[in-house]
C-alpha positions in Angstrom: 82.4 -35.9 -29.0 80.1 -38.0 -26.8 79.3 -34.9 -24.7 78.4 -33.0 -27.8 76.1 -35.8 -28.9 74.5 -36.0 -25.5 73.7 -32.3 -25.3 72.4 -32.2 -28.9 68.6 -32.1 -29.0 66.6 -32.1 -32.2 64.7 -29.0 -33.1 61.4 -30.8 -33.0 62.0 -31.8 -29.4 62.5 -28.2 -28.4 59.3 -27.0 -30.0 56.5 -26.2 -27.6 52.9 -26.9 -28.5 51.0 -24.1 -30.0 47.9 -22.2 -28.8 45.4 -24.5 -30.4 47.2 -27.7 -29.3 47.2 -26.4 -25.7 43.5 -25.4 -25.9 42.5 -28.8 -27.2 44.5 -30.5 -24.5 42.7 -28.4 -21.8 39.3 -29.0 -23.4 39.9 -32.8 -23.5 40.7 -32.7 -19.8 37.4 -31.0 -19.1 34.7 -33.8 -18.9 31.8 -31.5 -18.8 33.1 -29.7 -21.9 33.7 -32.9 -23.8 30.2 -34.2 -23.0 28.7 -30.9 -24.1 30.7 -31.1 -27.3 29.4 -34.5 -28.0 25.8 -33.4 -27.4 26.3 -30.4 -29.7 27.8 -32.6 -32.4 24.9 -35.0 -32.2 22.4 -32.2 -32.6 24.3 -30.8 -35.6 24.4 -34.3 -37.1 20.6 -34.6 -36.7 20.2 -31.2 -38.4 22.4 -32.3 -41.4 20.6 -35.7 -41.7 17.2 -33.9 -41.7 18.4 -31.4 -44.3 19.7 -34.2 -46.5 16.4 -36.1 -46.2 17.9 -39.1 -44.4 15.5 -38.7 -41.4 12.2 -36.9 -40.8 11.6 -36.4 -44.5 7.9 -37.3 -44.2 7.3 -35.3 -41.0 4.3 -33.6 -42.6 2.4 -36.8 -43.2 -0.6 -37.6 -41.0 0.5 -40.9 -39.5 -1.8 -41.0 -36.5 -5.2 -39.9 -35.3 -5.7 -36.3 -34.1 -3.6 -35.8 -30.9 -2.4 -39.4 -31.0 -1.2 -40.6 -27.6 2.5 -41.5 -27.0 3.3 -45.2 -27.1 3.9 -45.1 -23.3 0.4 -43.7 -22.8 -1.4 -46.1 -25.1 -3.8 -47.1 -22.3 -5.4 -43.6 -22.3 -8.3 -42.9 -24.5 -7.6 -40.5 -27.4 -9.9 -37.7 -28.5 -10.9 -39.3 -31.8 -12.2 -42.4 -30.0 -14.0 -40.3 -27.5 -15.7 -38.3 -30.2 -16.7 -41.4 -32.0 -18.2 -42.9 -28.8 -20.1 -39.7 -28.2 -21.4 -39.6 -31.8 -22.6 -43.2 -31.6 -24.3 -42.7 -28.2 -26.1 -39.5 -29.4 -29.8 -40.0 -30.3 -30.3 -40.2 -34.1 -32.9 -38.1 -35.7 -35.5 -39.6 -38.0 -34.7 -39.1 -41.7 -36.6 -36.4 -43.4 -37.9 -36.8 -46.9 -36.5 -33.9 -49.0 -37.4 -35.3 -52.4 -40.1 -32.7 -52.9 -37.7 -29.8 -52.5 -34.4 -31.3 -53.5 -34.2 -33.5 -56.6 -30.8 -34.9 -55.5 -32.1 -36.1 -52.2 -32.5 -39.7 -53.3 -28.8 -39.8 -54.2 -27.6 -38.6 -50.8 -27.8 -42.0 -49.2 -26.0 -43.7 -52.1 -23.2 -41.2 -51.8 -22.9 -41.6 -48.1 -22.7 -45.4 -48.4 -20.0 -45.0 -51.1 -17.9 -42.6 -48.9 -18.2 -45.1 -46.0 -16.9 -47.9 -48.2 -13.9 -45.8 -49.3 -13.1 -44.9 -45.7 -13.1 -48.5 -44.7 -10.7 -49.5 -47.5 -8.3 -46.7 -46.6 -5.4 -47.5 -44.2 -6.4 -46.8 -40.6 -4.3 -44.2 -38.9 -2.5 -45.3 -35.8 -4.0 -44.4 -32.4 -0.5 -44.0 -30.9 2.9 -42.7 -32.1 6.3 -43.0 -30.5 6.1 -39.6 -28.8 2.5 -38.6 -29.7 0.9 -36.7 -32.5 -0.3 -33.1 -33.0 -3.7 -31.9 -34.1 -3.3 -33.3 -37.6 -1.8 -36.6 -36.5 1.8 -35.7 -37.4 4.6 -37.4 -35.5 5.8 -35.0 -32.8 9.2 -36.6 -32.6 9.8 -36.1 -36.3 8.6 -32.6 -36.1 11.1 -31.9 -33.3 13.9 -33.2 -35.5 12.8 -31.2 -38.5 12.4 -28.2 -36.3 16.0 -28.5 -35.2 17.0 -28.0 -38.8 15.6 -24.5 -38.9 16.5 -23.4 -35.3 20.1 -24.7 -35.4 20.7 -23.5 -38.9 19.5 -20.0 -38.1 21.6 -19.9 -34.9 24.8 -21.1 -36.5 24.5 -19.0 -39.7 23.3 -15.8 -38.0 26.1 -16.1 -35.3 28.7 -16.6 -38.1 27.7 -13.4 -39.9 27.2 -11.4 -36.7 30.7 -12.5 -35.6 32.2 -11.6 -39.0 30.6 -8.1 -39.0 31.6 -7.4 -35.4 35.2 -8.7 -35.9 35.8 -6.7 -39.1 34.4 -3.5 -37.6 36.1 -4.0 -34.3 39.5 -4.7 -36.0 39.1 -1.5 -38.1 38.2 0.7 -35.1 40.9 -0.7 -32.9 43.7 -0.8 -35.5 43.1 2.5 -37.3 41.7 4.6 -34.4 41.2 8.3 -35.1 38.2 9.2 -37.3 37.6 5.6 -38.3 37.2 4.8 -34.6 35.0 7.8 -33.9 32.7 7.0 -36.8 32.3 3.3 -35.8 31.8 4.2 -32.2 29.0 6.6 -33.2 27.5 3.8 -35.4 27.8 1.3 -32.4 26.1 3.7 -30.0 23.1 4.1 -32.3 22.5 0.3 -32.2 23.1 -0.1 -28.5 20.8 2.9 -27.6 17.8 0.8 -28.7 16.8 -2.2 -26.6 18.0 -5.3 -28.3 14.6 -7.2 -28.3 12.7 -4.1 -29.6 15.3 -3.7 -32.4 14.8 -7.4 -33.4 11.0 -7.1 -33.3 11.0 -3.9 -35.3 13.1 -5.4 -38.1 11.0 -8.6 -38.0 7.8 -6.6 -38.3 9.0 -4.6 -41.3 10.7 -7.3 -43.4 8.9 -10.2 -45.1 8.9 -13.4 -43.2 11.4 -16.0 -44.2 14.4 -17.9 -43.1 16.9 -15.6 -44.8 15.2 -12.6 -43.3 15.6 -13.9 -39.8 19.3 -14.6 -40.4 19.8 -11.0 -41.7 17.9 -9.5 -38.8 19.8 -11.4 -36.1 23.2 -10.7 -37.8 22.5 -7.0 -38.2 21.4 -6.6 -34.6 23.9 -9.0 -32.9 27.3 -7.7 -33.9 27.7 -5.0 -31.3 29.0 -7.1 -28.4 31.6 -8.8 -30.6 32.7 -5.4 -32.0 33.3 -3.9 -28.5 35.5 -6.8 -27.4 37.5 -7.2 -30.6 38.1 -3.4 -30.7 39.6 -3.6 -27.2 41.8 -6.5 -28.1 43.1 -4.7 -31.2 43.9 -1.6 -29.2 45.8 -3.7 -26.7 47.8 -5.6 -29.4 48.6 -2.8 -31.8 51.5 -1.6 -29.6 53.0 -5.0 -29.1 56.5 -5.8 -30.3 55.4 -8.5 -32.8 53.2 -6.0 -34.6 56.0 -3.4 -34.8 58.3 -6.2 -36.1 55.8 -7.0 -38.8 55.6 -3.4 -39.8 59.4 -3.2 -39.9 59.6 -6.1 -42.4 57.1 -4.4 -44.6 53.9 -6.3 -43.8 50.8 -4.5 -45.1 48.0 -3.2 -42.9 45.7 -6.1 -43.8 48.4 -8.5 -43.0 49.0 -7.0 -39.6 45.3 -6.8 -38.9 44.2 -10.3 -39.9 47.4 -12.4 -40.1 49.3 -11.2 -37.0 46.8 -9.7 -34.6 43.6 -11.7 -35.3 45.1 -15.1 -34.2 46.0 -13.6 -30.9 42.4 -12.3 -30.4 40.8 -15.5 -31.8 39.9 -16.8 -28.4 37.6 -13.8 -27.8 36.0 -14.3 -31.3 35.4 -18.0 -30.8 33.8 -17.6 -27.3 31.5 -14.8 -28.6 30.6 -17.0 -31.6 29.5 -19.8 -29.3 27.5 -17.4 -27.1 25.7 -15.9 -30.1 24.7 -19.3 -31.3 22.9 -19.8 -28.0 21.3 -16.4 -28.1 20.2 -16.6 -31.7 18.6 -20.0 -31.3 16.5 -18.6 -28.5 15.8 -15.5 -30.5 14.5 -17.5 -33.5 12.3 -19.6 -31.2 10.8 -16.4 -29.7 10.2 -14.8 -33.1 8.5 -17.9 -34.5 6.4 -18.3 -31.4 5.2 -14.7 -31.9 4.4 -15.3 -35.5 7.3 -13.2 -36.8 9.7 -16.0 -37.7 9.6 -18.7 -40.2 6.7 -19.0 -42.8 3.7 -21.1 -42.0 4.8 -23.9 -44.3 8.0 -24.5 -42.2 8.4 -26.0 -38.8 10.7 -24.9 -36.0 10.8 -25.3 -32.3 9.2 -21.9 -32.0 6.2 -22.8 -34.2 5.8 -26.1 -32.2 5.7 -24.1 -28.9 3.1 -21.8 -30.5 0.9 -24.8 -31.4 1.4 -26.4 -28.0 0.0 -23.6 -26.0 -3.5 -24.4 -27.3 -3.0 -28.2 -26.8 -2.2 -27.7 -23.1 -5.9 -26.7 -22.6 -7.0 -30.2 -23.5 -4.2 -31.9 -21.7 -1.9 -32.7 -24.6 1.6 -31.8 -23.4 3.9 -33.9 -25.6 4.5 -31.4 -28.4 5.5 -28.8 -25.8 7.8 -31.2 -24.1 9.4 -32.4 -27.4 10.2 -28.8 -28.5 11.1 -27.4 -25.1 13.3 -30.3 -24.1 15.2 -30.3 -27.4 15.9 -26.6 -27.1 16.8 -26.8 -23.4 19.3 -29.7 -23.9 21.0 -28.0 -26.9 21.1 -24.5 -25.3 22.5 -26.0 -22.0 25.1 -28.0 -23.8 26.2 -25.0 -25.9 26.3 -22.8 -22.9 28.5 -25.3 -20.9 30.7 -25.8 -24.0 31.2 -22.0 -24.2 32.4 -21.9 -20.6 34.8 -24.8 -21.3 36.1 -23.0 -24.5 36.6 -19.8 -22.5 38.8 -21.7 -20.0 40.6 -23.7 -22.7 41.4 -20.6 -24.8 42.4 -18.4 -21.9 46.1 -17.6 -22.5 46.6 -16.9 -18.8 46.1 -20.6 -18.0 49.3 -22.5 -18.3 
């Protein structure tokens, strides 16, 4: 009896961890991957906080003077002060009597004095901001946070829809084969025969500018790589024993495609989703930089870079650094997280 009790092991103790538990265990052991995950989560949290109006809600207000210096460069003279000094030092012309030709001339001086009094009573704009100001005196740091809302949202949303399209079409081609595969391969070859960047620019030039337009353009042009990989996975798995067993017990085609096979190809889908987020963030920045992205009343990292190219001529670099550094940190973290996900989800790693 004791021997029987000793050899008895509960069913839960014999259960091995599943694919996702093993993947999470591998990812937690990867320090670079975990740091990248934390950075990505922080950027997404900033985007959500900006969208909800918790931060950067007044990014469009003119808080400082034109091209206000960053706080750590407060000792440098700003352009507005330099212009005021030049204006004061310029020789003043003698007033000209225009009363003979303009009946309102005597009132001009009164109006100028009234405008000067109003300007004195108004709140003086700051000469420095935490990370500097743009041409209109708006806080560059708040603009970068608000710009992340557009860039990250476009990257995540467009990548989701591109992945959805590519996964569904790849599953259909790989599972059904035959004429369905031939038609989808023909459709795939049409899209891949045109250079990717030219296809994006062509769609962007035709459709009306807007956030939803950019998402649709990127989703319609970015599904091809996912389609090719998912199709190959489905061709490989369709002949496996577990799929034949599902067919034997009467599972429908949709069940076999998306309940049995898809979980075994999910590692490819997730890695491609992460890769496309990186690519689409950069694509949105390029489109907005070229004037084909978000409307003029919105701000993104691309519009900030477009403004910054003119500011560099006069030595104002902080808007370029704020947008460029934000994009570089996020893209680098996402790329490194993608590499870690690929390693964690690789079923060949034990």
